[in-house]
C-alpha positions as CSV (number, residue, x, y, z in Angstrom):
1,X,81.4,156.0,171.2
2,X,83.5,154.2,173.8
3,X,86.7,152.7,172.6
4,X,89.1,150.3,174.2
5,X,92.6,149.4,173.3
6,X,93.5,145.8,173.6
7,X,96.4,145.3,176.0
8,X,97.2,141.8,174.7
9,X,96.6,140.1,178.1
10,X,95.5,136.8,176.3
11,X,92.6,136.2,178.7
12,X,90.2,135.7,175.8
13,X,92.4,132.9,174.4
14,X,93.2,131.1,177.6
15,X,90.3,128.7,177.5
16,X,87.7,130.6,179.6
17,X,85.6,131.4,176.5
18,X,84.3,128.9,173.9
19,X,85.7,129.6,170.5
20,X,83.9,127.7,167.8
21,X,85.1,127.4,164.3
22,X,83.0,126.6,161.2
23,X,83.8,125.7,157.6
24,X,84.6,129.3,156.4
25,X,87.2,129.5,159.1
26,X,88.7,126.2,158.1
27,X,88.8,127.3,154.4
28,X,90.8,130.3,155.5
29,X,93.0,128.6,158.0
30,X,93.2,124.7,157.7
31,X,95.5,124.4,160.7
32,X,92.5,125.0,162.9
33,X,91.6,121.3,162.3
34,X,94.6,120.2,164.4
35,X,93.5,122.1,167.4
36,X,90.4,119.9,168.1
37,X,91.2,116.3,169.0
38,X,88.0,115.1,167.3
39,X,89.2,116.4,163.9
40,X,93.0,116.3,164.2
41,X,94.7,114.3,161.6
42,X,91.7,114.2,159.3
43,X,91.8,115.5,155.7
44,X,90.5,119.0,155.2
45,X,87.8,117.9,152.7
46,X,86.5,115.3,155.2
47,X,86.3,117.9,157.9
48,X,84.6,120.4,155.6
49,X,82.0,117.8,154.6
50,X,81.2,117.0,158.2
51,X,81.0,120.7,159.2
52,X,78.7,121.6,156.3
53,X,76.6,118.4,156.5
54,X,75.7,118.4,160.2
55,X,73.9,121.5,161.4
56,X,75.6,122.7,164.6
57,X,78.9,120.9,164.0
58,X,82.0,123.0,164.7
59,X,85.6,122.8,165.7
60,X,86.3,123.9,169.2
61,X,89.7,125.7,169.5
62,X,89.3,127.0,173.0
63,X,87.0,126.4,175.9
64,X,88.3,124.5,178.9
65,X,91.8,124.6,177.4
66,X,93.9,127.4,176.0
67,X,93.7,128.1,172.3
68,X,96.4,126.1,170.5
69,X,97.4,129.3,168.6
70,X,98.1,131.4,171.7
71,X,101.8,132.1,171.6
72,X,104.0,132.4,174.7
73,X,103.9,136.2,174.5
74,X,100.1,136.1,174.7
75,X,99.7,136.9,171.0
76,X,97.8,135.0,168.3
77,X,100.1,133.0,166.1
78,X,97.4,133.0,163.3
79,X,96.1,136.5,163.8
80,X,95.7,137.4,160.1
81,X,93.7,134.2,159.5
82,X,92.0,133.8,162.9
83,X,88.4,132.5,163.1
84,X,85.5,134.9,162.7
85,X,84.6,134.4,166.4
86,X,88.0,135.8,167.3
87,X,87.6,138.7,164.8
88,X,84.2,139.5,166.4
89,X,85.7,139.7,169.9
90,X,86.3,143.3,170.7
91,X,88.6,144.8,173.3
92,X,86.5,145.9,176.2
93,X,83.3,144.1,175.3
94,X,81.4,141.9,177.7
95,X,83.3,138.8,176.8
96,X,86.6,140.5,177.1
97,X,85.8,141.9,180.5
98,X,84.4,138.6,181.7
99,X,87.6,136.7,180.6
100,X,89.8,139.3,182.3
101,X,87.8,139.0,185.5
102,X,88.1,135.2,185.4
103,X,91.9,135.5,184.9
104,X,92.1,137.8,187.9
105,X,92.8,140.9,185.8
106,X,91.3,144.3,186.4
107,X,88.7,145.6,183.8
108,X,90.2,146.9,180.6
109,X,90.2,150.7,180.9
110,X,88.7,152.9,178.2
111,X,91.0,154.3,175.6
112,X,90.6,157.5,173.7
113,X,87.0,158.4,172.7
114,X,86.3,158.5,169.0
115,X,85.0,161.8,167.7
């Protein structure tokens, strides 16, 4: 199986990809609310009610703007509690390679193969 090692370029977090957050993510990391101007400043319970009540509602933390949790050193400042969409992003996958290309970076090279 092919394996890639993330080089922490930050391209996936710089706003080229849409990163949508749902209620389970907010339960784990309430600070996500402040990253979307539509929801910022609202109580957690109100936001959770809206996210669970309206199918398709989500908080947008990246997409057209860098993620508010992207630190200056290109690392995630909420890595242990990051949204499921971020957890699902895998180094070297199609989204990773597209974000790198859009940022003018070369493709992420393969790491060591798993045995």
